[in-house]
Every structure is written in C-alpha cells, then in structure tokens.
C-alpha positions as CSV (number, residue, x, y, z in Angstrom):
1,X,286.9,271.3,98.8
2,X,283.6,273.1,99.8
3,X,280.2,271.8,100.4
4,X,279.0,272.5,96.7
5,X,282.2,273.0,94.8
6,X,285.6,271.3,94.3
7,X,288.8,273.7,93.7
8,X,291.2,272.0,91.8
9,X,294.8,273.0,92.1
10,X,296.5,271.7,89.1
11,X,295.0,271.7,85.7
12,X,296.2,268.2,84.5
13,X,293.9,266.7,87.5
14,X,291.0,268.7,85.9
15,X,291.7,267.4,82.6
16,X,292.4,263.9,83.9
17,X,288.8,264.1,85.8
18,X,287.2,265.3,82.5
19,X,288.8,262.6,80.4
20,X,287.9,259.8,83.1
21,X,284.1,261.5,83.1
22,X,283.9,261.2,79.3
23,X,285.0,257.4,79.7
24,X,282.5,256.5,82.4
25,X,279.5,258.6,81.7
26,X,277.9,256.3,79.3
27,X,278.4,253.4,81.8
28,X,276.9,255.5,84.3
29,X,274.0,256.4,82.4
30,X,273.5,252.6,81.3
31,X,273.6,251.8,85.0
32,X,271.2,254.6,85.8
33,X,268.7,253.2,83.2
34,X,269.1,249.6,84.3
35,X,268.2,250.5,87.7
36,X,265.1,252.6,86.5
37,X,263.8,250.2,84.0
38,X,264.2,247.3,87.0
39,X,262.2,249.5,89.3
40,X,259.5,249.8,86.7
41,X,259.4,246.2,85.7
42,X,259.5,245.1,89.3
43,X,256.3,247.3,89.8
44,X,254.5,245.7,86.7
45,X,255.5,242.4,88.0
46,X,254.4,242.9,91.4
47,X,251.1,244.2,90.1
48,X,250.5,241.0,87.7
49,X,251.6,238.8,90.7
50,X,249.2,240.4,93.0
51,X,246.6,240.1,90.3
52,X,247.4,236.4,89.4
53,X,247.2,235.8,93.1
54,X,243.6,237.3,93.3
55,X,242.6,235.3,90.1
56,X,243.8,232.0,91.4
57,X,242.1,232.7,94.9
58,X,239.0,233.4,93.3
59,X,239.3,230.4,91.0
60,X,240.2,228.0,93.8
61,X,237.2,229.4,95.6
62,X,234.7,228.9,92.9
63,X,236.1,225.2,92.4
64,X,236.0,224.6,96.3
65,X,232.4,225.9,96.2
66,X,231.4,223.5,93.3
67,X,233.3,220.5,94.8
68,X,231.4,221.2,98.3
69,X,228.2,221.4,96.2
70,X,228.9,218.4,94.5
71,X,229.6,216.4,97.5
72,X,226.4,217.6,99.2
73,X,224.7,216.4,96.0
74,X,226.2,213.2,96.0
75,X,225.5,212.7,100.0
76,X,221.8,213.5,99.3
77,X,221.7,210.9,96.2
78,X,223.3,208.2,98.5
79,X,220.9,209.0,101.2
80,X,217.8,209.0,99.0
81,X,219.3,205.7,97.3
82,X,219.7,203.9,100.6
83,X,216.2,205.0,101.7
84,X,214.7,204.1,98.5
85,X,216.3,200.7,98.9
86,X,214.9,200.3,102.4
87,X,211.6,201.3,101.2
88,X,211.8,199.5,97.8
89,X,208.9,197.0,98.6
90,X,206.3,199.8,99.6
91,X,204.2,201.5,97.1
92,X,205.9,204.2,95.1
93,X,206.5,207.6,96.8
94,X,208.8,210.4,97.1
95,X,211.6,208.4,99.0
96,X,211.7,205.5,96.6
97,X,210.8,206.8,93.2
98,X,214.3,207.6,92.1
99,X,215.4,204.1,93.3
100,X,212.8,202.4,91.4
101,X,213.4,204.3,88.3
102,X,217.2,203.3,88.7
103,X,215.8,199.6,89.2
104,X,213.9,199.8,85.9
105,X,216.7,201.3,84.0
106,X,219.1,198.9,85.2
107,X,217.0,196.0,84.4
108,X,216.1,197.0,81.0
109,X,219.6,197.6,80.1
110,X,220.8,194.3,81.2
111,X,218.0,192.5,79.5
112,X,218.9,194.4,76.4
113,X,222.3,192.8,76.5
114,X,221.2,189.2,77.4
115,X,218.1,188.6,75.1
116,X,217.6,185.1,74.0
117,X,218.9,184.2,70.5
118,X,216.3,181.9,69.5
119,X,213.0,180.5,70.4
120,X,214.7,177.5,72.1
121,X,216.5,179.9,74.7
122,X,213.3,181.6,76.0
123,X,213.8,179.7,79.5
124,X,217.1,182.1,79.7
125,X,215.1,185.1,80.3
126,X,216.6,187.3,83.1
127,X,214.8,187.2,86.4
128,X,213.1,190.6,87.0
129,X,212.9,192.6,90.4
130,X,209.5,192.5,91.9
131,X,208.5,196.0,90.4
132,X,209.2,194.8,86.9
133,X,207.5,191.3,87.3
134,X,204.6,192.1,85.0
135,X,206.5,194.4,82.6
136,X,208.7,191.5,82.2
137,X,206.2,189.2,81.3
138,X,204.7,191.4,78.7
139,X,208.0,192.0,77.3
140,X,208.8,188.2,77.2
141,X,205.5,187.5,75.5
142,X,206.2,190.2,72.9
143,X,209.8,189.2,72.3
144,X,208.9,185.5,71.8
145,X,206.3,186.4,69.5
146,X,208.9,188.3,67.6
147,X,211.3,185.6,67.4
148,X,208.5,183.1,66.5
149,X,207.3,185.4,63.5
150,X,210.8,186.1,62.6
151,X,211.5,182.0,62.7
152,X,208.2,181.4,60.6
153,X,208.8,184.0,58.0
154,X,212.3,182.4,57.3
155,X,211.2,178.7,57.4
156,X,211.0,177.1,54.2
157,X,207.7,175.6,52.9
158,X,208.7,172.0,53.2
159,X,210.0,172.5,56.5
160,X,206.8,174.3,57.5
161,X,204.5,171.3,56.1
162,X,206.5,169.0,58.3
163,X,206.0,171.2,61.6
164,X,202.5,171.3,61.1
165,X,202.3,167.5,60.8
166,X,204.2,167.3,64.1
167,X,201.5,169.9,65.6
168,X,198.9,167.6,64.6
169,X,200.9,164.7,65.9
170,X,201.2,166.3,69.3
171,X,197.6,167.1,69.5
172,X,196.8,163.3,69.0
173,X,199.5,161.7,71.1
174,X,201.0,164.3,73.5
175,X,200.4,163.1,77.1
176,X,198.5,159.9,76.0
177,X,201.4,157.6,74.6
178,X,204.6,156.8,76.5
179,X,207.1,156.8,73.7
180,X,205.6,159.9,71.9
181,X,208.4,162.6,73.4
182,X,211.2,160.4,71.8
183,X,209.5,160.7,68.4
184,X,209.5,164.5,68.4
185,X,213.1,165.0,67.4
186,X,212.7,162.4,64.5
187,X,211.8,164.6,61.2
188,X,209.0,163.1,59.1
189,X,209.5,162.2,55.5
190,X,207.4,162.1,52.6
191,X,207.6,158.3,52.3
192,X,209.5,155.6,53.8
193,X,209.5,153.3,50.6
194,X,210.9,154.9,47.5
195,X,209.1,154.0,44.3
196,X,211.9,151.9,43.0
197,X,211.6,149.6,46.1
198,X,207.8,148.9,44.9
199,X,206.8,146.3,42.7
200,X,206.3,147.4,39.3
201,X,203.1,145.5,39.0
202,X,201.7,147.2,42.2
203,X,202.4,150.4,40.8
204,X,200.6,149.9,37.6
205,X,197.8,148.9,39.6
206,X,197.5,151.9,41.9
207,X,199.3,154.7,39.9
208,X,195.8,156.1,39.0
209,X,195.2,156.9,42.7
210,X,198.2,158.6,43.3
211,X,200.6,157.3,46.2
212,X,200.6,159.6,48.9
213,X,202.8,157.5,51.6
214,X,204.3,154.2,52.2
215,X,206.0,152.5,55.0
216,X,207.4,149.1,55.7
217,X,205.3,147.1,58.3
218,X,205.0,143.7,60.0
219,X,201.5,142.2,60.0
220,X,200.1,139.6,62.3
221,X,197.8,137.2,61.0
222,X,194.5,137.2,62.3
223,X,194.6,133.4,62.9
224,X,197.8,132.4,64.7
225,X,199.4,135.8,64.9
226,X,202.4,134.7,62.5
227,X,204.5,137.9,61.7
228,X,204.8,138.7,58.2
229,X,206.7,141.6,56.6
230,X,204.3,143.7,54.4
231,X,204.4,147.3,52.9
232,X,201.7,149.7,53.7
233,X,200.7,152.2,51.0
234,X,198.4,155.1,51.3
235,X,197.0,156.2,48.1
236,X,194.3,159.2,47.5
237,X,191.3,156.6,47.8
238,X,192.5,153.6,49.8
239,X,195.1,152.1,52.0
240,X,197.0,149.0,50.5
241,X,198.7,146.2,52.3
242,X,201.3,144.8,49.7
243,X,203.6,141.6,49.7
244,X,206.0,141.9,47.3
245,X,204.2,142.1,44.0
246,X,200.8,141.0,45.5
247,X,198.1,143.4,47.1
248,X,196.8,141.1,50.0
249,X,194.4,143.9,51.1
250,X,192.4,147.0,50.2
251,X,190.9,149.1,52.5
252,X,188.7,151.8,51.4
253,X,188.9,155.1,53.5
254,X,185.0,155.0,53.7
255,X,185.2,151.6,55.4
256,X,187.8,152.5,57.7
257,X,186.0,152.7,61.3
258,X,188.9,153.7,63.2
259,X,192.6,153.1,64.4
260,X,193.6,151.7,68.0
261,X,196.8,152.2,69.6
262,X,198.0,151.4,73.1
263,X,199.2,154.2,75.6
264,X,202.3,152.2,76.1
265,X,205.7,152.5,74.5
266,X,205.0,149.7,71.6
267,X,204.6,150.3,67.8
268,X,201.4,148.5,67.3
269,X,198.3,149.7,65.5
270,X,195.0,148.2,64.6
271,X,193.0,149.0,61.7
272,X,189.3,148.6,62.1
273,X,187.3,147.9,58.9
274,X,183.8,147.5,58.4
275,X,182.6,144.4,57.0
276,X,179.4,143.1,57.7
277,X,179.2,140.1,55.6
278,X,181.7,136.9,55.9
279,X,181.3,136.3,52.0
280,X,182.2,140.0,51.3
281,X,184.9,140.4,48.8
282,X,186.3,143.8,47.2
283,X,187.1,143.3,43.6
284,X,188.1,146.8,43.0
285,X,191.8,146.2,42.6
286,X,193.0,143.2,40.4
287,X,195.8,141.0,40.7
288,X,196.2,140.1,37.1
289,X,196.9,142.4,34.3
290,X,196.1,142.1,30.6
291,X,198.1,144.1,28.1
292,X,196.6,145.8,24.9
293,X,197.8,147.4,22.0
294,X,198.1,150.8,23.2
295,X,199.7,149.4,26.5
296,X,196.8,150.6,28.7
297,X,195.9,148.6,31.7
298,X,192.6,146.5,31.6
299,X,191.1,145.7,34.9
300,X,189.8,142.1,35.4
301,X,188.2,140.6,38.4
302,X,190.5,137.4,38.5
303,X,191.3,138.0,42.1
304,X,189.7,139.1,45.2
305,X,190.9,140.2,48.9
306,X,189.1,139.2,52.2
307,X,188.4,141.8,54.5
308,X,188.9,142.3,58.5
309,X,190.9,144.1,60.8
310,X,194.6,144.6,60.5
311,X,197.1,144.0,63.2
312,X,200.4,145.7,62.3
313,X,203.5,146.7,63.9
314,X,205.4,150.0,62.4
315,X,208.5,151.4,63.3
316,X,207.3,154.9,62.3
317,X,204.1,154.5,64.2
318,X,203.5,158.4,64.7
319,X,204.3,159.4,61.1
320,X,202.3,156.7,59.5
321,X,199.4,157.6,61.7
322,X,199.8,161.2,61.0
323,X,200.0,160.7,57.3
324,X,196.7,158.5,57.3
325,X,194.8,161.2,59.3
326,X,195.9,163.9,56.6
327,X,194.9,161.4,53.6
328,X,191.7,160.4,55.1
329,X,190.8,163.8,56.5
330,X,189.8,161.9,59.6
331,X,191.3,163.8,62.6
332,X,189.5,162.0,65.3
333,X,189.9,158.4,63.9
334,X,192.7,157.7,66.3
335,X,192.1,156.1,69.7
336,X,194.6,155.6,72.3
337,X,193.4,152.7,74.7
338,X,194.7,151.0,77.8
339,X,194.8,147.3,78.4
340,X,193.2,145.3,75.6
341,X,191.8,145.9,72.1
342,X,189.2,144.0,70.4
343,X,189.3,143.5,66.6
344,X,187.5,141.5,64.2
345,X,189.0,138.6,62.6
346,X,185.8,138.2,60.4
347,X,182.1,139.0,61.0
348,X,181.2,137.2,64.0
349,X,184.5,136.2,65.2
350,X,186.9,138.6,67.0
351,X,190.3,138.7,68.6
352,X,192.1,140.5,71.3
353,X,195.6,142.3,71.6
354,X,196.6,142.6,75.1
355,X,199.2,145.6,75.9
356,X,201.2,145.6,79.3
357,X,204.5,146.7,80.4
358,X,207.5,144.3,81.1
359,X,211.2,144.2,81.7
360,X,211.9,143.5,77.9
361,X,209.9,143.9,74.8
362,X,208.4,140.8,73.1
363,X,205.3,139.9,71.3
364,X,203.7,136.4,71.6
365,X,200.4,134.4,71.5
366,X,199.2,133.8,75.3
367,X,197.4,130.8,76.4
368,X,194.1,132.7,76.3
369,X,194.8,133.0,72.5
370,X,195.3,136.7,72.9
371,X,198.1,138.4,71.2
372,X,200.1,139.8,74.2
373,X,202.4,142.8,73.5
374,X,204.8,143.6,76.2
375,X,207.0,146.9,76.1
376,X,209.6,148.4,78.2
377,X,208.4,151.5,80.2
378,X,210.1,154.7,79.0
379,X,211.3,157.2,81.3
380,X,209.7,160.6,80.7
381,X,212.0,163.3,79.7
C-alpha cells in the first residue's frame, strides 16, 4: 500500500472490493447529498432566523417606543386633569380648559340618560356643576316647555276645558282660601245633577234658557237660618234655587252684585242680589203651567218669588263658583273675606254670617243673632 495507490495481490479481493463498492456507492452518494443539503438548509435557516430576530427586535422596539409615548401622554393628561380639578373654580384658562370640557360632556351625557319622563317629574332634574348652572337652567326651561307642548298637543278637548277651569279657579282662590289645595285633585264635572234628577215641571219652565250647570246645596233661611236642601241650577240667563218641583228663587245675572266666601275651610257662599224695593217681585218664571193644543207652554203670572241674598252651603264650592263665573262672564265677582259677611235679608234689613276656626265643623245661630260657621283648620300641603 502506497500513499496514493493500493496494490492488491489476489484478484478475488479486487473483485470483492468492486462488488462491495457497487453495493455501497448509492448509500454513500445519498449520505453525501444529505450532508450537503443539510448544510445548505442550515445556512438558509440561520439566515431566516437572523432576519426574524432582527424583525422581532425592530417590532418590539417600535411597540416599546409607542407604549412609552402612550404612558408619557397619559401622565400629561392625568397631570393636566389634576391641575384642572384644582383650578376648576377659577376662570377658564389653559390649565383647566380640558377639565371643564370633560365636566360639560359628562354632565350632558348623564342628563341625557336621566331626563324627566313627565311634567310632574321636573323637580328630578340633575344637579349641575357650578360651570353648567346657567346652561342647565336654560336646558331645563326648554325641556319643560317641550314636555308641556307635547302634553298639550296630546290632551283631549274635554280634558283641556277642565284644566282651563282649574286655572281660572286657581287665579281666584290660590293662597286665599284654606281648603283650596285639597280641591285641586278633584276633577270638575259638567254637572252634579243629571236631567233625570230634576223635576220635569222645572225642566219645562227653564229648558228654553239652556241649563249650564246644576249642583245640590243647603240653603239657610234668611230668618232663623234653618237649613233646607235645594238644587242650584245655572242657566244661560239666570240662577235658580229649586225645591223638588218648585222654583223658590230666580236670580238674574244682571242683578247679581257678587259672591262672598270666607278664607277658611268651610263650603259656604253668599250670593248678593240687587233689590231696592221690599215689595219687588219677579214674575219672569211661572210656577203653574197651562197646556195648549199644540203642547206648547203658556207662561202665566200666577206665582212670584221674593228676592234677597242667599246663604248657601255647597260641597262642590270651587266647581260651582267657577261655573258661575264662566256662565255670567264676571271674573271678579268672587270676594274672599275674613271674619264676618253682611248680607241683605230684604231692603233695609241685614244679617251677618260669622266665620271662625274651631276644633270641629259646626253651623249654629249665635246669641247675637248671627249665623256662625266654625270650620276646622286644614294643614297646608
């Protein structure tokens, strides 16, 4: 065996070697290829790994710089917010401008989510911060006007007419009569006595005047002050005091001087009527009817009615007086008085009704001859 050549003595060794080479040369070639391919792939992998590492480093550096900038921005915002909070009561400036803008936006957002649902909830308006006080008042007025407008547009005509009467009643009695607040929740009706509860004879007498309102009352005699159940009927032309099928008194609206009520919680009213002559009689309303062939009503002057002021007690006082003002078109005829009320029994003769508070409600004739009305004092709501 030399350095570059091998000398084989026996031919069979050469042949065996050649046979072994032929058998192993494919394995040897495959191993060489595998080693070479592994070397090439490893080189590509190392390049890709190095590139990926560089990309990751660059991306992480970019994200870290963004996070640092975000934290620096957050620190500035927090510092400015704290400084704005500390200077919130000072005039607007660079230090508190953003804080005040945040306060405005936050208040408007909360207000949008907690707006009152009805007009009656207007007192539930959110309390504004000092800087939004003026704006809040303007928004509250606008929103209340919007709710009122929406409510008014959706209200029924009949309900609207009742509310207008309530407004008129408020202008006459609010703050003047003790039991007025308790009447606000009681709705007004068109009438308190149906046509079927009024005598047919009375209806025939006054039907041409068109009945506007009727209510049961207690009438106190001008002499003796004895209570009597009556019906008070307002027509287009006059007021009638009716006892079953009899008209006891007719009051033309032109002769109605006014109505007096006390400032206490009683339900008394005094109708003051003009009557200059003690012998004056009113024949405009008959008490007896004469039937004719065509069933028309013939008016006779067989009966007459005495005139004088009326002392009445009505459970629906505010409703009746409001209806009277509407029918007579006399808005200032109601007078709320304190103490005593003078009324005319007849021309030249007068009586008095004394109003006072007591532990229980009672009506009696005092020793001085006056009608005394005691009423319990109501607690203001």
